[in-house]
ROSEVEX-542732 format. One record per residue: residue in three letters; x, y, z of N, C-alpha, C, CB in turn. Coordinates in Angstrom, 1 decimal. Glycine has a CB too. Example, Ala and Ser with C-alpha at 12.3 -4.5 7.8 and 13.67 -1.06 7.14 Angstrom:
PT    aa   n.east   n.north     n.up   ca.east   ca.north    ca.up   c.east   c.north     c.up   cb.east   cb.north    cb.up
PT   ALA     13.2      -5.7      7.8      12.3       -4.5      7.8     13.2      -3.3      7.8      11.3       -4.5      9.0
PT   SER     12.8      -2.2      7.1      13.7       -1.1      7.1     12.9       0.0      7.9      14.1       -0.6      5.7
// end
This chain:
PT    aa   n.east   n.north     n.up   ca.east   ca.north    ca.up   c.east   c.north     c.up   cb.east   cb.north    cb.up
PT   MET    113.2     250.1    -26.4     114.3      250.7    -27.1    114.6     252.1    -26.6     114.0      250.7    -28.6
PT   ILE    113.5     252.8    -26.2     113.6      254.2    -25.7    114.3     254.2    -24.4     112.2      254.9    -25.6
PT   LYS    114.1     253.2    -23.6     114.7      253.2    -22.3    116.2     252.9    -22.5     114.1      252.0    -21.4
PT   PHE    116.6     252.1    -23.4     118.0      251.8    -23.7    118.7     253.1    -24.2     118.2      250.7    -24.7
PT   ALA    118.0     253.9    -25.0     118.6      255.1    -25.5    118.8     256.1    -24.4     117.7      255.7    -26.6
PT   ALA    117.8     256.2    -23.5     117.8      257.1    -22.3    119.0     256.7    -21.4     116.5      257.1    -21.6
PT   VAL    119.2     255.4    -21.2     120.3      255.0    -20.4    121.7     255.4    -21.0     120.3      253.5    -20.1
PT   LEU    121.8     255.2    -22.3     123.0      255.6    -23.0    123.3     257.1    -22.9     122.9      255.2    -24.5
PT   VAL    122.2     257.9    -23.1     122.4      259.3    -23.0    122.8     259.7    -21.5     121.1      260.1    -23.3
PT   LEU    122.2     259.1    -20.5     122.6      259.3    -19.1    124.0     258.9    -18.9     121.6      258.6    -18.2
PT   LEU    124.4     257.8    -19.4     125.8      257.3    -19.2    126.8     258.3    -19.9     126.0      255.9    -19.7
PT   GLY    126.4     258.7    -21.1     127.3      259.7    -21.8    127.4     261.0    -21.1     126.7      260.0    -23.2
PT   ALA    126.4     261.5    -20.5     126.4      262.7    -19.7    127.3     262.5    -18.4     125.0      263.2    -19.3
PT   LEU    127.2     261.4    -17.8     128.0      261.1    -16.6    129.5     261.0    -17.0     127.5      259.7    -16.0
PT   LEU    129.8     260.4    -18.1     131.1      260.3    -18.6    131.7     261.7    -18.9     131.2      259.4    -19.9
PT   ALA    130.9     262.5    -19.5     131.3      263.9    -19.8    131.6     264.7    -18.5     130.2      264.7    -20.6
PT   VAL    130.8     264.5    -17.5     131.1      265.2    -16.2    132.3     264.6    -15.6     129.9      264.9    -15.2
PT   ALA    132.6     263.3    -15.7     133.7      262.7    -15.1    135.0     263.2    -15.8     133.6      261.2    -15.2
PT   ILE    135.0     263.3    -17.1     136.2      263.7    -17.8    136.5     265.2    -17.6     136.0      263.5    -19.3
PT   GLN    135.4     266.0    -17.5     135.6      267.5    -17.3    136.0     267.9    -15.9     134.4      268.2    -17.8
PT   ASN    135.7     267.0    -14.9     135.9      267.3    -13.5    136.8     266.2    -12.8     134.6      267.5    -12.8
PT   PRO    138.0     266.1    -13.1     138.8      265.0    -12.5    139.4     265.4    -11.1     140.0      264.6    -13.4
PT   HIS    139.3     266.6    -10.7     139.9      267.0     -9.5    139.1     266.6     -8.3     140.1      268.6     -9.5
PT   PRO    139.7     266.4     -7.1     138.9      266.0     -6.0    138.0     267.1     -5.4     139.8      265.5     -4.8
PT   VAL    136.9     266.7     -4.8     135.9      267.6     -4.2    135.8     267.2     -2.7     134.5      267.6     -4.9
PT   THR    135.4     268.1     -1.9     135.2      267.8     -0.5    133.8     267.7     -0.2     135.8      268.9      0.4
PT   VAL    133.4     266.6      0.5     132.0      266.3      0.8    131.8     266.3      2.3     131.6      264.9      0.2
PT   ASN    130.8     267.1      2.7     130.3      267.2      4.1    128.9     266.7      4.1     130.5      268.6      4.7
PT   PHE    128.5     265.7      4.9     127.2      265.2      5.0    126.8     264.9      6.4     127.0      264.0      4.1
PT   LEU    125.8     265.6      6.9     125.3      265.5      8.3    126.5     265.4      9.3     124.5      264.2      8.4
PT   ALA    126.7     264.3     10.0     127.7      264.3     11.0    129.0     263.7     10.5     127.3      263.4     12.1
PT   TRP    129.1     263.4      9.2     130.3      262.9      8.6    131.3     264.0      8.5     130.1      262.3      7.2
PT   LYS    132.6     263.7      8.7     133.6      264.6      8.6    133.9     264.8      7.1     134.9      264.2      9.3
PT   SER    134.7     265.8      6.8     135.0      266.1      5.4    135.7     264.9      4.7     135.9      267.3      5.3
PT   MET    135.2     264.6      3.5     135.8      263.5      2.8    136.2     264.0      1.4     134.8      262.3      2.7
PT   SER    137.3     263.7      1.0     137.8      264.2     -0.3    137.7     263.0     -1.3     139.2      264.8     -0.3
PT   THR    137.0     263.2     -2.4     136.8      262.2     -3.4    136.6     262.9     -4.8     135.7      261.2     -3.1
PT   THR    136.5     262.2     -5.8     136.2      262.8     -7.1    134.7     263.0     -7.3     136.8      261.9     -8.3
PT   LEU    134.4     263.9     -8.1     133.0      264.2     -8.4    132.3     263.0     -9.0     132.9      265.4     -9.4
PT   LEU    132.9     262.2     -9.7     132.3      261.0    -10.3    131.8     260.1     -9.2     133.3      260.3    -11.2
PT   VAL    132.6     259.9     -8.2     132.1      259.0     -7.1    130.9     259.6     -6.4     133.3      258.9     -6.0
PT   VAL    130.9     260.9     -6.2     129.7      261.6     -5.5    128.5     261.4     -6.4     130.0      263.1     -5.3
PT   VAL    128.6     261.6     -7.7     127.5      261.4     -8.6    127.0     259.9     -8.6     127.8      261.9    -10.0
PT   LEU    127.9     259.0     -8.7     127.6      257.6     -8.7    126.9     257.1     -7.4     128.8      256.7     -9.0
PT   VAL    127.4     257.6     -6.3     126.7      257.2     -5.0    125.3     257.8     -5.0     127.5      257.8     -3.8
PT   GLY    125.1     259.0     -5.4     123.8      259.6     -5.5    122.9     258.9     -6.4     123.9      261.1     -5.9
PT   LEU    123.4     258.5     -7.6     122.6      257.7     -8.5    122.2     256.4     -8.0     123.5      257.5     -9.8
PT   LEU    123.1     255.7     -7.3     122.8      254.4     -6.7    121.8     254.5     -5.6     124.1      253.7     -6.2
PT   VAL    121.9     255.5     -4.7     121.0      255.7     -3.7    119.6     256.0     -4.3     121.4      256.9     -2.7
PT   GLY    119.5     256.8     -5.3     118.2      257.1     -5.9    117.6     255.9     -6.6     118.4      258.2     -7.0
PT   LEU    118.5     255.0     -7.3     118.0      253.8     -7.9    117.4     252.8     -6.9     119.0      253.2     -8.8
PT   VAL    118.2     252.6     -5.9     117.7      251.7     -4.8    116.5     252.2     -4.2     118.8      251.4     -3.8
PT   GLY    116.4     253.4     -3.8     115.2      254.0     -3.2    114.0     253.9     -4.1     115.5      255.4     -2.8
PT   GLY    114.2     254.3     -5.4     113.1      254.2     -6.3    112.6     252.8     -6.6     113.6      254.8     -7.6
PT   PHE    113.6     251.8     -6.5     113.2      250.4     -6.7    112.3     250.0     -5.6     114.4      249.5     -6.8
PT   PHE    112.7     250.3     -4.3     111.9      249.9     -3.2    110.6     250.6     -3.1     112.7      250.1     -1.9
PT   ILE    110.5     251.8     -3.4     109.2      252.6     -3.4    108.3     252.0     -4.5     109.5      254.1     -3.6
PT   GLY    108.9     251.8     -5.7     108.1      251.2     -6.8    107.6     249.8     -6.5     108.9      251.2     -8.1
PT   PHE    108.5     249.0     -5.8     108.1      247.6     -5.5    107.0     247.6     -4.5     109.3      246.9     -4.9
PT   ARG    107.0     248.5     -3.5     106.0      248.5     -2.5    104.7     249.0     -3.1     106.4      249.4     -1.3
PT   THR    104.7     250.1     -3.9     103.5      250.6     -4.5    103.0     249.7     -5.6     103.7      252.0     -5.0
PT   GLY    103.8     249.0     -6.2     103.4      248.1     -7.3    102.6     247.0     -6.8     104.6      247.6     -8.0
PT   LYS    102.8     246.5     -5.6     102.0      245.5     -5.0    100.6     245.9     -4.8     102.6      245.0     -3.7
PT   ARG    100.4     247.2     -4.3      99.1      247.7     -4.0     98.3     248.0     -5.3      99.2      248.9     -3.2
PT   ASP     99.0     248.5     -6.3      98.3      248.9     -7.6     98.0     247.8     -8.5      99.2      249.9     -8.3
PT   ARG     98.5     246.6     -8.2      98.2      245.5     -9.1     96.7     245.1     -9.0      99.1      244.3     -8.7
PT   PRO     96.1     244.9    -10.2      94.6      244.6    -10.1     94.4     243.2     -9.5      94.0      244.6    -11.5
PT   ILE     93.4     243.1     -8.7      93.0      241.8     -8.1     92.4     240.9     -9.1      92.0      242.0     -6.9
PT   GLU     93.0     239.7     -9.1      92.4      238.7    -10.1     91.0     238.3     -9.7      93.4      237.5    -10.2
PT   GLU     90.2     238.3    -10.7      88.8      237.9    -10.4     88.8     236.4    -10.2      87.8      238.3    -11.5
PT   GLU     88.0     236.0     -9.2      87.9      234.6     -8.9     87.1     233.9    -10.0      87.2      234.3     -7.5
PT   GLU     87.2     232.5    -10.0      86.4      231.7    -10.9     85.0     231.9    -10.6      86.8      230.2    -10.8
PT   ASP     84.1     231.5    -11.5      82.7      231.7    -11.3     82.3     231.0    -10.0      81.9      231.1    -12.5
PT   ASP     81.6     231.7     -9.2      81.2      231.2     -7.9     79.8     230.5     -8.1      81.0      232.2     -6.8
PT   PRO     79.7     229.3     -7.6      78.4      228.6     -7.8     77.3     229.2     -7.0      78.5      227.1     -7.5
PT   GLU     77.6     230.1     -6.1      76.6      230.7     -5.2     75.7     231.6     -5.9      77.3      231.4     -4.1
// end
């Protein structure tokens, strides 16, 4: 329930930023040329990149941190 509330708060904040900043912004990134888009698009792309990166990092570390299941009683 807490995660759901946190997501709602985050979406509300994102909506507030989008409503208050409707004008286009210029984006320069590494070798890319200037690109004009709205601030909402820039924030959403950053959010998606962070979510995907966090998912893959969590997925990889989650496999290592998982406890090893103990084997059945060995007759040895």
